[in-house]
N, C-alpha and C positions, 0 to 999 in steps of 0.2 A: 863182696858187699861193701867193703870199705871204699873201693874205687867208685862204685855206683853211688854211694852216699855223697862222696866228694863231688861228683858230676852233678847230682841233683841240687846240691847246695849252690854250685856255680850258676846253674840255669836259673834257680830261684832268685839269685842275686841280680842277674842280668834283667829278669822280668821286673824286679822291683825298681832298678835304676832307670830303665828305658820305658817303663809304663806299658809293658806288654801284657797280653792276656787279660786276666781279671783286674789288673791294675791300670788298664787304659782309662783315660779321663773321658767322661761323657761329652759328646760333641753336640752342641745345640746350634742349629741353623736359625739365623735371624730371618724371620719371614715378615712379609707385609701383607696384612689382611685388610683389604678395603672394606669399609663400612659405610653406611649411608651418611655422607657428608663428613666422615672422619677418616684420617689415614693413621693406622696403628703402626708404630715403630718400636722395635725391641732394642733397648740400649743396655749394654753391659756395664754395671756399676762396679766401683772398686771392690765391693764385697762379694763379687761374683754372683750377685743375685740379679736376675734379669727383671727389669721393670718395663712396663708399657707406657710410652709417652704418646699422648694423643695431640694431634695438631689439626686445627680446623682448616678445611679447604676454603679457598677464596671464592666468594660469590660475586658475580658480576650482575649489577642491577641496571637495567636499561632505563635511561633518563629520557622522558618524552621531549621531542623537539616542538617548541612553541611556534606556531605559524604567525607571521606578522599580521596585524590587523590593518586593513585598508580603510582609511577614513574617506568617505565620499566627499567630493568637492561641493561646497555650498551652491545652491541653485540661485541664480540671479532673480531678484524681485521683478515681477512683471509690472512695468510702468505703462502709463496710458498710450504712449506712442512708441513705435518701433521703426527701424530702417526697412524700407521696402526694396528688396532686391539688392544687388551690388551697385556701388557708385559707378556711373557711366562716364567715360571720358570722351572728349571730342575737341575740335578746334573752336576757340572762342569766336572765330570769324563767322561761324554759322549763325550765332545769335547776337553777338556783340561785335560787329565788324569794325566799330570805332576803336576798339582796344587792340593794341598791337600784340606781337608774339611774346613780349616780355611781361605780360600780365597773367597772373594766375587767378582764375575765377572759380569760386565755389558757389553753387546755386542749386535751386530745386523748388519743390512744392510740398505742401502738407495737406492731407485729407482726413476727414473725420470717419466715424463708423459707417455713415451712409455714402462715403466716397464724395462728400461735398468739400469744397475748399475751406480751410480754416484760416481766418484772418486774425491778426493782432497777437500771435504767439511769437516768442523770441527764440531765435537761433543763436547759440553761443559757439564761436569758433576760437579755439585756443590751442596753445602748444608752442612749438619752436620750428622755424624754418631757416636753414642756412645761417644759424647763429642769431637770428632775430626772434624776439618773443612776440607771439601773436595772441591778442586778446580783443576780439571784435564781437559786436552784436548786430543782428539784423532782424527786422520784423517780417512775418509772413504777410503778403499782400503789397509789399513795398517795391517789388520788381515784377510787374505784370508781363514783361517779355517772356517769362517762364510759365505763366498761367495766372489765374486769379489769386492764388495763394503763394505766388512766387516770392522768393527772397534771393539775395545775392551778396557775396563778399568779393571784393576785388583787391588783389595784392600785387603791387607793382614790383618788378625786378625779382620776383621769387618763383620763377619757373625753374624748379630744381627737382632733383630726385630725392625723395624721402619716403619713409615707411614707418608708421607708428609714432611719429613725433607731432602730428597735427590731428586734432580731435574736433568733432562737431557734436552738439547736444541741444535738444529742444528743452526749453525751460519756460517758467511763467515769469511775470513781471517782477517777482520777488526772488528770482533765481532758483526756485524749487524745481528739481528735475522732473520733466515730463517724459524723458527718455533716458536711456543709458548713453554715456559718451561713446562715440564710434570713431575708431582710428581711420585716418585717410591716407592713401598713398598718392604722392604727387610725382610728376615726371618732368624731366628736362627735355620737353618735346612740344613744339608748337601745335602739333596735331592732338595733344592731350592736355592742353592748358586750361580747359574748361571741364570741371567735374560736377556732374549732376547728382545730388543727394536728396532723395524723397523720403518723406515720413508718412506713416499711416496710423490712425488711432485704432487700438485693439480692445480697449475697455473704457 
């Protein structure tokens, strides 16, 4: 009995020292339990009391993309006269054979609402050609070679290539526009040194 008592005491002492049997420490597993919009974490505090720390989940909010607004281009005001068709090019020798190849001729006619010739209106030719400033005026009816309401501009030594630098516009005697200005294209070509530009009344 004495030996059994000694052995029992030794076993009890080992269980106490190494935490066996009923002296084993409770094991708590940290778990993560997802909740709606919240992640629960179990954190071990210095006092061995487990507390739950809640952290909010990140929420991504979609930002709408704004579409750029397109601003419509302003509509040109409708003036009484407009250009009829595209300017027509030909050799000046067909109508003005007295002019040589080195003359640029801008000419044409003007008609009213009933397609009758309009007399006494002013054509304004302006812009720049080959470094020279152009600012000329001509009256309808002053060049009958092109018709009853014919007009004509003659520019010597300016048979050159150009685009968008020379303009023609129909105006009244006070310079008030009767049409929009129209850009002309000129050519360094004796077969295209006469440009016919005709106008028609629309209101």
